[in-house]
C-alpha positions as CSV (number, residue, x, y, z in Angstrom):
1,M,0.1,0.1,-0.3
2,R,2.8,2.6,0.5
3,D,3.9,2.0,-3.3
4,V,0.6,3.2,-4.4
5,W,1.1,6.3,-1.8
6,L,4.8,6.2,-3.5
7,V,3.5,6.7,-6.6
8,G,0.4,9.3,-6.2
9,V,2.4,11.7,-5.1
10,G,4.9,11.2,-7.9
11,V,2.0,11.5,-10.0
12,V,0.7,14.5,-8.4
13,L,4.3,16.5,-8.4
14,G,4.8,15.1,-12.2
15,W,1.5,16.6,-13.2
16,L,2.3,20.1,-11.1
17,A,5.6,20.6,-12.7
18,S,3.9,20.0,-16.0
19,K,1.4,23.0,-15.3
20,T,4.1,25.1,-13.9
21,W,7.0,25.0,-16.2
22,T,4.8,25.8,-19.4
23,D,5.1,29.2,-17.5
24,P,7.5,31.0,-18.5
25,G,7.8,33.4,-15.1
26,C,7.5,29.9,-12.6
27,Q,11.1,27.8,-14.6
28,L,13.4,28.6,-12.3
29,G,11.1,29.2,-9.2
30,L,11.1,25.4,-10.2
31,V,14.0,24.6,-10.7
32,V,15.4,26.4,-7.7
33,F,13.3,24.3,-5.5
34,L,14.4,21.0,-7.5
35,V,17.7,21.6,-6.2
36,A,17.1,22.6,-3.0
37,T,14.6,19.4,-2.2
38,A,17.6,17.2,-3.9
39,L,20.5,18.3,-1.7
40,M,18.5,18.2,1.6
41,T,17.0,15.1,0.8
42,L,20.5,13.8,0.1
43,G,21.8,15.7,2.9
44,F,19.0,14.2,5.5
45,A,20.0,10.7,3.9
46,L,23.3,11.0,4.9
47,A,23.1,12.4,8.2
48,V,20.5,9.1,8.8
49,V,23.3,6.5,7.6
50,G,25.7,8.3,8.8
51,H,27.8,8.3,5.9
52,G,31.8,7.0,6.6
53,R,30.9,5.3,9.7
54,N,32.1,2.0,10.9
55,P,29.0,0.6,13.6
56,R,31.6,-2.0,15.1
57,T,33.4,0.8,16.0
58,G,32.5,2.4,19.8
59,D,32.4,5.6,20.8
60,P,35.9,7.5,20.2
61,D,34.4,9.9,23.4
62,E,33.2,6.9,25.1
63,G,37.1,6.3,27.9
64,D,35.9,10.3,28.0
65,R,33.0,9.8,30.1
66,E,34.7,7.9,33.6
67,D,32.7,8.1,36.9
68,H,30.9,11.1,35.5
69,P,27.2,11.6,36.7
């Protein structure tokens, strides 16, 4: 069922983009919006995944928290 929602959102966004693209005044705004959205999505994905982190190693600051309340 989740795939159906994703396809539906894609169709709606595609339709809106096609309507916006036919208006010459909105083309630059649409491009800026799509690029900014893609960059924010990439940044969020990298933050969530933890790009370059090895899950098997411990926290490097773990030894600094010796008997602190």
